C-alpha positions as CSV (number, residue, x, y, z in Angstrom):
1,M,-5.7,17.2,-29.7
2,V,-3.6,16.8,-32.8
3,L,-2.9,13.3,-34.1
4,H,0.4,12.2,-35.7
5,N,-0.4,11.4,-39.3
6,I,2.9,10.0,-40.6
7,P,3.6,6.3,-40.3
8,P,7.0,5.2,-39.1
9,L,9.6,4.6,-41.8
10,Y,11.8,1.5,-41.2
11,G,12.8,-1.8,-42.6
12,E,13.8,-5.1,-40.9
13,K,17.5,-4.2,-41.5
14,S,17.2,-0.7,-39.9
15,E,19.9,-0.3,-37.3
16,T,19.6,3.3,-36.2
17,L,16.4,5.0,-35.2
18,I,16.0,8.8,-35.3
19,L,13.1,10.2,-33.4
20,G,11.7,13.7,-33.6
21,S,9.2,15.1,-31.1
22,F,6.1,15.7,-33.2
23,P,5.7,16.7,-36.9
24,S,5.6,20.4,-37.8
25,V,2.6,21.8,-39.6
26,K,4.4,21.6,-42.9
27,S,5.4,18.0,-42.2
28,R,1.8,17.1,-41.3
29,E,0.6,18.8,-44.5
30,A,3.2,16.9,-46.6
31,E,2.5,13.7,-44.6
32,F,6.2,13.0,-44.4
33,F,9.1,13.8,-42.0
34,Y,11.0,17.1,-42.0
35,G,8.7,18.6,-44.6
36,H,9.6,22.3,-44.2
37,P,11.8,23.5,-47.0
38,Q,14.1,25.3,-44.5
39,N,14.6,22.2,-42.4
40,R,18.2,21.0,-42.8
41,F,17.5,17.4,-41.9
42,W,17.6,16.0,-45.5
43,R,20.7,18.1,-46.5
44,V,22.6,16.9,-43.4
45,L,21.6,13.3,-43.9
46,A,22.6,13.4,-47.5
47,G,26.0,14.9,-46.5
48,V,26.5,12.2,-43.8
49,F,26.1,9.5,-46.5
50,S,27.7,11.3,-49.4
51,A,24.4,11.1,-51.3
52,P,22.5,13.7,-53.4
53,V,20.0,15.7,-51.4
54,P,16.6,13.9,-51.9
55,E,13.8,16.0,-53.4
56,T,10.8,13.6,-53.4
57,V,9.3,11.5,-50.7
58,E,10.3,8.4,-52.5
59,Q,14.0,9.6,-52.7
60,K,13.9,10.4,-49.0
61,K,12.5,7.0,-48.2
62,K,15.2,5.3,-50.3
63,L,18.0,7.3,-48.6
64,V,16.7,6.3,-45.1
65,L,16.2,2.6,-45.9
66,E,19.3,2.1,-47.9
67,N,21.4,3.4,-45.0
68,R,19.6,1.2,-42.5
69,L,17.9,4.0,-40.7
70,A,14.4,4.3,-39.2
71,L,12.4,7.5,-38.7
72,W,9.5,8.3,-36.4
73,D,8.5,10.7,-33.6
74,V,8.2,10.2,-29.9
75,I,4.7,11.7,-29.7
76,A,1.6,10.1,-31.2
77,E,-0.9,12.8,-30.1
78,C,-0.8,16.1,-28.2
79,E,-2.1,19.6,-27.9
80,I,0.2,21.9,-29.9
81,T,0.0,25.4,-31.2
82,G,1.3,25.5,-34.8
83,S,4.7,23.8,-34.8
84,A,6.0,25.1,-31.5
85,D,7.5,22.4,-29.4
86,T,7.3,24.7,-26.4
87,S,3.5,24.6,-26.6
88,I,3.2,20.8,-26.4
89,K,0.8,19.5,-23.7
90,N,-1.1,16.3,-22.9
91,V,1.3,14.0,-24.7
92,K,0.4,10.4,-25.7
93,P,3.6,8.6,-26.9
94,N,4.1,6.4,-30.0
95,D,4.8,2.7,-29.6
96,I,8.5,2.8,-30.2
97,A,9.0,-0.7,-28.8
98,G,7.1,-2.0,-31.8
99,I,9.9,-0.7,-34.1
100,I,12.6,-2.1,-31.9
101,E,11.1,-5.6,-31.9
102,N,10.7,-5.7,-35.7
103,T,14.1,-4.3,-36.7
104,A,17.9,-4.6,-36.0
105,V,17.8,-1.2,-34.2
106,S,20.7,-0.9,-31.7
107,R,21.1,2.9,-31.7
108,I,18.5,5.5,-31.0
109,F,18.9,9.3,-31.6
110,V,16.5,12.0,-30.6
111,N,16.4,15.1,-32.7
112,G,16.4,17.8,-30.0
113,K,15.7,18.4,-26.4
114,T,11.9,18.1,-26.6
115,A,12.1,14.7,-28.2
116,E,14.7,13.8,-25.5
117,K,12.4,14.9,-22.7
118,Y,9.4,12.9,-23.8
119,Y,11.6,9.9,-24.8
120,I,13.0,9.7,-21.3
121,R,9.6,10.3,-19.7
122,Y,7.5,7.8,-21.8
123,I,9.7,5.4,-23.8
124,E,13.2,4.8,-22.3
125,K,12.1,2.4,-19.7
126,T,9.8,0.5,-22.1
127,V,12.6,-0.1,-24.7
128,G,15.4,-0.3,-22.1
129,Q,17.7,1.8,-24.2
130,K,19.1,5.3,-23.7
131,A,18.9,7.7,-26.7
132,V,21.6,10.2,-27.8
133,C,20.3,13.7,-28.2
134,L,21.3,15.4,-31.5
135,P,23.3,17.3,-32.2
136,S,25.9,15.5,-30.2
137,T,29.7,15.4,-30.1
138,S,29.8,12.2,-28.1
139,P,30.5,8.9,-29.9
140,A,27.5,6.7,-30.5
């Protein structure tokens, strides 16, 4: 079993929660979200908010919190081979309800089909809120 080693990132004013499935090997090594240099997440987020692309973990945290976002992953622990979402087995979910209760989160996005699958299976009923799967063309 591999344990999730990155704490959730949120503030009490966070309004939008973005959930991945489980951190990649590079993210686990960096101990921060979307840590692989080829991952587009930080470039896309910077583009959405017309901000410079963050380079450091502190800059990334600032971008997230200043824009009232929250980041975490659906899975707290699982069996996984490398970073392959397709290899995920024996999932234990994170306590997403704890974030919802301590923030102003009213929108939840999941970053891909694996995160969506496990969100629906383990979390949706607990928080009572559907998530929009990214990328999405529907309004949220």
